N, C-alpha and C positions, 0 to 999 in steps of 0.2 A: 422696432420690434425685435425682441431677443428670442433666439431659438436655443433651447437647452437640449442637450443630448441626454435623454432620459432612458436609462437602461433598466428595464423591468426584470427583476430576477424572479424566477419561478421556483417554488419548493417542490422538488422531485426526489422523494426519498427512495423510490424504486431504482432510479439511476445511480444513486449513491450506493445502494446495496449491490447492484450489478457491478459497479466499479470495484468494490471490495472483493467480490467473488471472482472477478477476472484474474485476481492474483493466483488463483488455483490453477490457471493455465500453465504455470511452471511445471506442474506434475504431469501435464499432457504433452506440451511442446518443448519444454526446457527453457524457453525464453519469453514466452507470452505473458508471464506474470508481471513483467516490467513494462513491456511495450503497450499492451492493451489499455491498462489504466492510465499510462502516460498520454496516449492519444485522446482518451475520453476526457481526462483532466484538462489538457491543453485546448480542446475544442469547446468545452462547456463551463469553464471556470468563471466566465463573465455572466452566464445566463442562469445558472442554478445556484440556489442558496446553499452555502456551506461546501460547495464543490471544491473551492480553492483550498480550504482547510483539510478536507478529507483527501484530496488529491496529493497535496504536499506530504501528508502523513503516509500515504501509500508509497509514494516514491522514496521517501526516507526509509521506510521499512524494507522495501525491496533492495535498496542499495546496502542497507545494513546486513541483510541476509547474505548478499553476495560477498561482502567483506568477511563476515563470520565464516562462510564456507571456504573462502580463500585462505583464511588463517588456519582453519582446521586441517587443510591438506598437508602442510609440512609437519603439523603436530602429530600426524599418524605415526611418523617415525620416532616420536618421543613417547615411548611407552604405550602407544596406542590411544592416547588421550584424544587425538584428533577424530577417531571414530566415534567416540562418545559425543564430542562436540558436534560432529556432522549429523548424528542422529538427533541431537537436540535442535539443531538448526532446521532440520526437516520437520520435526514435530511443531516447532514454533511457527514455521512458515505455513503449516497447514491449519493450525488452530486459530491463530490471530486474525486472519482474514474473515473467518466465520464469526468470531466474536465481534469484530468491528462491523460486519454486515448487520448483525443483530442490533448493535448499538446505533447504526445509521438508520435502521428501520424504526427504531424507537425515538429518533430525534436527538440522540445523545452524541457526545463527542467521541472520537475514536480513541482506543486504548493505545498508549505509547510504550508498552512494555518491550524492552530490547531494541528500541529504535535510536539510532544516532541522528541528531537533528542537522541534516545537511541543508535543507530548505526551510526557511522560517517564514 
């Protein structure tokens, strides 16, 4: 008699939306926008449909924002261009999680604008 390990994945769009919106914790706590989605993704990627794809996208996006912010800090001394870049990073970091949460609620793939693909 053979026993198969059957993992049944459940479609939970609400958890995908919450995972995307957890990125906005960065504006409240300063660091929660990376940690909260990372914990949700790591714990639910095997049991929720598309959680692995959305979770990797979120982690890639958050790491990209951190790198962009770190690059913009020394550029502040170069004619103030870093301030414009930092404002752009803040706007991008606020708008893209909301857009991706809407996409997740509609069953669409997340938008990858401005994301460096660290995890594939």
